[in-house]
Phi, psi and omega in degrees: 000127183269131183253161182298327182294335174272358177265323186219172182274129177253125177282153181282157185296332172257116185293142196272148172064018177219141171265106190249142177291317176243117179282132167298332181274001176277095181279014172278343185254153178245136182286154171302142201284333189219175182295327188250002178302338180294324183282346186260005187252145175311125173095344177078017185252137181293139180266123175251096187286153166261178185292347180278339182241001179277131186309129168270344177292140180291333176287314180291330182276356178284137186296144179271344187232021179217148184273349177209166185156193178107202184228138172241139176248135195239159172283171186299320185242063180286142183293145180303323180294325177292314179302323182289324179297314186300318178296327176291319180300323179273003181058043175267133171287104189286339181271004180294133173236003186266065179221152173259153180233144181225131188242151171207140177248141188286148172260342180222077181307324183292316185277330188262353173061030172211159172254305171227135182241140180227124178257133179246128189231107184285164197295328183295327175283327172300329182280303196273333182259323189248342181066024184280342177230151170265165180302328176292317181288332171298319182290340185253356185301129194289136174290145172283159182286339178242145172286158175302324180297323184277333175295323179303302176297331185288319179295317178301321172290323176298316182288322176301312179303318181292323180296312182288351172264013174102019180270018175306133184285350184069036179304323186302325180297346176265002184251007172071220174297328174307331183305328182288339182267353184225162179236133176294138181222142184279136174217186184211168177220154177218133183218139174263113176280311182219107180294323189293309184272337185096074174234119187224160177220145179224140182213158170264153179203165181254130176242158189249109181273127178298134179291000000 
């Protein structure tokens, strides 16, 4: 069974050889959405939200300094052409290979609402948002073997293979009598955390299909 770790280089959750205020591999936090958002916040500091305090209201959640972005929830087998169209609509550079990748697997899929999540942080974001790279280090950062456009369907394929080989998380066991009325079904999510510098997240998830 092919895993995402076999397809691309995965960076450690703690960035090596530097002391950072915010770790790009801390997947509890979400990057501020745009280039100028730092200047729109009290105190002039970029907000790295958790899922608990990030706005759920679609009006408030829209990026103020980017023309496109947000979150899309996807079926289990989206066509490659649909994924390419999604990246175009979200203004993601599908040909980019200059990113660090961080992966995390849920220990409680029902409570955390994901199975596997993968965060992609382009080198411009590693410099400008996190301070993890210098400009010189950015220029020599090794390219990934897959473009972002190729990685998205590869991640979905790897997660589908894991699901079909019996990695269903048993979410129904935590639902009591409701569990008999629904079936566990695989789905996915894609999010643009920061459109300007390039921070993205893709994850597998369970949705409950009525029987």
